[in-house]
N, C-alpha and C positions, 0 to 999 in steps of 0.2 A: 504494500499500499504505499501510501505518502510518508513523511516526515511533516507533522502540521505542527502550528503553534494553536493555544487555545483561544480561539476568539468568538465573540457574538457574530450575530447576522451582520453583514455588511450593509450600510446605505449610500456607499460613495461609488460615483462612475466604476464602471469595469471597463479596462481595456484589454482585446485579444490582439496581442502582437506575434507576428510569426510570417510563415511561409503560404504555403497554397492549402494546408491542411485548415488554418485557423481562417484562411479566405474563403472554404467551404468544398474544393475539389473533390467529388468522388461521391458526393451525398445528394439525392436527389430533392431532399427537403433543404439544401442551402448550406448544410454544413455545420457543426457542432456549436457554433457561435451564434448562428442563426438562430437555432433551439433555444438557447439560451435568452437571445433578444425577445424572442416570442413567448417564451414561459415569464419573464420578469417585466417585459414591456407590458402584459395583461395584469400580472400580479402588485407589480409597483410600477404606475404609468410615469412616475415623475422620475426614473432611475435611468441614468444614459449608459449606453453598452455600446461603445465604439469598436468595429472591426477594423484592426488595422494589419490584417493579412493580405500580404502579396504573394501569389504565387510564381516561384522561380527564384526569390529573392536569396542572397547569401546572407551570412550575418553581418559583413561589411556592408552591404546595400540596407539592411535595418537598420545598422549603427548611423548611416546617414541621416534617416527619418528619425531615429529615436534622439537624436540631439536636439531636434525642432521642440520637442514638447516642452510645455511649460514648466519648470522645475516647483512652481510655487503652485501649481494643481493638484489637490488633493484626490487619488484615484487608488482603486485596486487594478492588479493585472496578471493575467494568464498569459505566459509566453510558452509557445511551442514551434521549435525551429525548422522542423524538418532536415533533408540531406542533401541539399544542393551546393553545399561546400564540399563534399565527399567525393575524391576521385573515384572514377569507376572504369571497367574495361568498354573497350570501343566508343570511346567519349566523342562525342561531335563537337563539344565546346568545353576542352580541358581547360582554357586560359579561365574558365569562369570558377574552378576549383579552388580551394583553399588547404595550404600546408597547415598540418596541425599545431606549429608555434603560430603562425598568423592567425588561424581558427580561435586560439585560446586568448590571443591579444584583443583581437576584436569583441570575443564573446565578454570578456571582462568589462570591457567598455559599455557594450553593450547591457550587460547586467547593472551598471552603475546608472545610465541615463534611463533605465526601467524600473527603476526599484520605485514601487508603490507604496501606498500606507499598508497594502499585505500584496505579497506578490507568490504566485505560483509560477514554479517552471515545470512543465511537463515535457519529459524526454521524449526524444524521436522514438519510433516504433522501427522492429527489424522490417524491411522489403525484401521483395523476391531477385535473389541474385542473378536467376536466370532471366529476368524480364529485364532489369534493371542494368545490369553489370555491375552492380554495387556489392563489393565484398561484405559477409555477414561479419567476418572479422575485423575488418576496416571500419564499418561501422559502428560496430560494437566498442573500438579505441576512442571515436569521437563522442557517441554518445556518454560512456564513462568521462571524459573530459568535460563536456556539458556540465554533467551531474556533478561531478566535484566543483567546479567554478560557481553552478548556482548555490550549492551548499555554504561554501566560502562567503558567498554574496549574501547570505543569510535570507534565500529565498527558501518557502516551502517547496516543497518536492513530491511529485508524483511520477513514479518509475514506471510509465506506461510501456516502455522497452522490454525491462523484468517481468512486469505481469503478464505480459501478453505474448511473451516469444513463443513459449511450447504450442500455442495454438493459433496463431497471428493469422494465418492464411484465411481463416473464417472472416476475417476483417477486411482483406483487402479488396479493392475494387479490382477490374478486370486488367489495367497495367501493372498490377502488382508494386504498386507505387504509392498509392493512395489509399485512403480506407474508404469502405463502403457506408451504407447507410447505418448499421450495425455496427460497425466502428466508431461514426461518429455521435451516435446515441450513447455509445459507452463512455465516450470522453464528455459530453454533455452531462451524462448524469452523476460523474465524477468530479467535474468541476462545480455543479451546484452546489454538490454536498460540501465541496472545499468553501463555496461561497456563502454559503448559508452556515457555517461553523460548525459543521457537526463533527 
């Protein structure tokens, strides 16, 4: 499960920050964050939920957006990065990937700028090596590095990678890179539980 602080239900705006999974790719209902917007938009109409997911972005590209956030604004944040930084076999765009040292440096800065009143980091999930060319071993190294940096940045952590690894294929969309409806529903359920302070 996650390492989580003991908190009450939040009334602060919630920002979802990351790549295609935050944006909603793979889910016929618009993604886990859209599901949260529908849930809390009905239950708490005054609550703002801002989806800052951008498909295809690397951590460096996310960092360029994060530095523009108002540091005085009080918000809660959910961060789910994806695997756009991870090198892969037969890569059509190898120059967009990040070496682990660069990834760690950019990510440490990203966590600094994204730190909210409450902050949840959701690890990336295992993808299909056959369909994506992303080595499970190498992806695991990037996930472990991100998890360690999130911990040292005092984020709450939900280890989606570890929790679903043994049965992750049931959550894959056809491309083996994104989650399907069931996967997004799982993320929405877990993030909602964190957000409500359970």
